[in-house]
C-alpha positions, 0 to 999 in steps of 0.5 A: 907243124913240127910238134906231134899231134899229142902235143898240139892237142895239149897246147889247147888244154888248160888246167887248175889244181888245188894247193900252194904248190904244184902236184906232181901230175901237173908238173908231169903233164907240163913236161910231157906237153899235155897242157898248155896253160894253168889257171890259178885261184885264190886257193893256189895263193898264200903270199907275193913270194910264195905265188913267185915260187909257184909260177917259177916252178911251173914255167921251168917245168913246161915243155913249151912257153906256158900261159898261166891265167887268173880271174883278177878283174879287181873288185868283187872278183879278185884272186889276189888280195892280202899282200896284194894291191886290191882295186875298186872293181868295173862298176866303180870305175864306170861311176867315175864322172869325168875321167873313167876311161883314164881310170880304168886304163890305170887301174888295169894297168896296175893290176897287170904290172903286179901279175907280170911281176909274179910270172901271170901273163893271162888275166880273165878280164874285162867282164863286158856283160851289160847289166841289164838285169838287177837279179843277175847274181854273177854279174852286178858290179863286175859290169861297166854298166847298162849303156852298151857305149860306155861299156864298149868305151871302158872295155877298151880302156881295161884292154889297153891297161892290161895288154900295155903292161905285159898281160893278155886280156880277155873279153867275157862272157861272149856273146853276153851274160847280163840278162840272165838271172842264173848262175852258169856255175849252178845252171844253164840259162836260156835267153831269147836275144835276138841276133839283132839285138846282140849286134846293137848292144852286147857286141858293141863292147867286143868290137871296141875291145878287138879295135884296141888289140884285144888278146882273148875272148872267153865264151859263156855256157849260156843257150841263145835260142834265137842262134842255137837251140841246142847248145851253149855259146861254149859248144856252138859253131853258130856263135863262135865260128859265126859270130866271133870269126867271121862277124867280129872277124877276131883272129885271137884266141877263144877260150871256154869258161871252165867246163866243169861249170854245172851249165856244161857238166850237168848236161854233156859229157867230157867226151862230148863237150871237148869235141864239140868245143874244138869244133866250134874253133875254140882254142883253149878248153879249161877244166879247173878242178878234177884231175880225172876230168882233165886226163879225160879231156886230153884223152877224148879229144886226141882220140877224136882228132886221131879218128877224124872227129876233129879236123887236124886243120882246126887243131893247128889253127888253134895252135897257131893262135896260142903260139902268137899269144904266148909269143905276144905276152911272154912271162917275165921273171918274178920280182916281188919288189913291184907288188903292193907298192905305195904308189899302186895303193895310191892309185886305187885309193884315188879311184875308189874315192872318185867312184863313190856316189851320193844317191840321195841326201837329206840336208844336214845328215852328212857329214858325221863328224867326229866331234858329232853329239849324235849317237851313230851305229854302223850295222854291217851285213857279212859278206856273203858268196853271191856267185861261185865266181867270187871263190873266196870272200872279201875281208871286211875291215869296214868297222876298222875304218869307221872307227878311224874316222868316226871314233865315237860311232858303235858298230854291230855286225849281223849275218848275211841273212839275219833272223828277225830277232837278230835284226831286233837287237838293233832297237837296243842301241837306241841310235840317233844315227843309223848307217845300214852297210848292205851287200846286195840286199836286193838279192837276199830276201831276208837282208831286204826285209832287215833293211826295210825293218830298220828303215822304219826306225826313229833315227836318221838312216843312211844306207851304204850299198857296199856292192850293187847300187839296186840296194838303193831302191829298198830305202824310201828316201833317206840318204843312200851312199854307194861305193859300187863294190866292197874291196878294200879301198872301197871300204876305206873311202866309205868311212872317209865319205861318211866322215866328210873327208871329201865330197862324193862325186861319182854317177850311177852307171845304172838305172836304180 
C-alpha cells in the first residue's frame, strides 16, 4: 500500500449530508481523502439536472475515485422519483407469472442506466430478505416473496440487471431481516434462527447472487442469538467473517447499514461500533446523517488502527476490495438525456401491468366500464411511512388515474389512520360499487378497522391493495385486486385494471 494510513482509513468510511449541494466540509473531506464514498437520499435530489451537477461536484472534489451510493430499489424504496423513471418493486416483479426473471433483469437495468447517467455507481439493492412475517414493517413489497428458491433466482436477475448497466449491486440485509416485526431504524431486533435454517433458506439468495457476480453485501443490525448472542450482524465476526467470508466465500465489499440507526446508535458508542465493524471484516462503514458522528468515526477508527486495536492488515484488505469495486464500476460523465425516456417509462408500465393480481373476483363486478350506470366511489387511504427506510412518501395520483379511465367515478381520500367519524362519511355517498384502496392496512389498527367497517356496506366492494397483499385477508369474500406496490406505474395500472383495459395475470409470491 502506497497511500497513507489516514487515507486508507478514509476509504472505509461513507457519509451522507443534507441539502441539494455538497457542504464545504464534505468537499474538504473528499479532497483530504477522509471519505471513500457518499450516500444520497431524496433530501439531496430535486431534478436530474441538479443531481448531475451535485454528483459531478462530488467526483471532481474527491482525491480518489468515488463511490456514490443510493437506495434505488424501485417500488416503495426509491430516492429518485419526480423527473426520473419510477418502477414497480420487488414483490410486483415476483408476481409476474411467465417471465419474472427477465422482467427483473430488465427493470433493474433501466434503473441502473438512469443512475449511471447521473454519476451514481452503487445502488443498495436488491433486498433479498425472504418475506416470512406479515407484521414486518420494513420488508413487505421490497421482498421477492416467501419462497427461497424464487427469491434467489430473482435476486440473481436483479444483480445482472444493475451490474450489466454499470452500477454495483448490493444484496441486503445479511443474513436475513424477513422474520422480525421490528424496524432496525428504531429498535434492535433479536432472532432465534438457527445456522441450519439460515443455510437452508435465507442464505440461498446470497449464494445465487454471488454466483452472478454480486459486487457488495450489506449487513443487518439484528442479533442472531444462535450465532452471536452479544452483537448484531454488523459488528459480529461470527457472522461477517465466518458466514460471508468463509462459508459463502465472498471476496467482494461488505458494507454496514447506516450506523446511526437506533439498533446501533442506542446501544454502541461510535468509538466501539466502528472498531467492532472493522474487526469483523466490514469494508465500508456508513454514517448517513450527522457531521459530528462522521468526524468521530474517522478519528476513532484511525486511532484504533494506530494503537493496534484494528490490525492494519484488515484495513489493507478492505482497501484492496474497495479499490477493485471502484475500478469495476467507474463513474460516468453525467448525461440527463438518458433519464425518464419514453422507452424507460414503457418498460416500467408493461411490468407493472403484468404484476397486477386478481386474488378473488365476484362474477359481474369487473370491469368498471366508463359507461357503467353503477355509482362508483373510490376511497383511498393516504400514504404513510411504514418504515423510516422510505424516507419520503410516494406521490398519490390514484384519483387522477381513476378519473382518466372511469370519469363517472367519485373519489374520497381518508387519512392513513382515520377516525370512525371520518369513515362514516363514506355512507353519505351511497355508492353501488365501493373501491377501497389500502396501503398496508394490516399494519395499521385504525385502517384495519375502517376496512372492516366499509366491508359491511350494502355496496359491491372491491379491495385494491396498493402495497402488501396481506391486506386481502381483511375482507371476507368480495373482489380483491393487488398491485404489489404504489409507485407511479403501479397506481396507473390499478386504474387500467379496474376499467378492464387489460386482464390481470399476476400470481402472488406470498400466502395471504
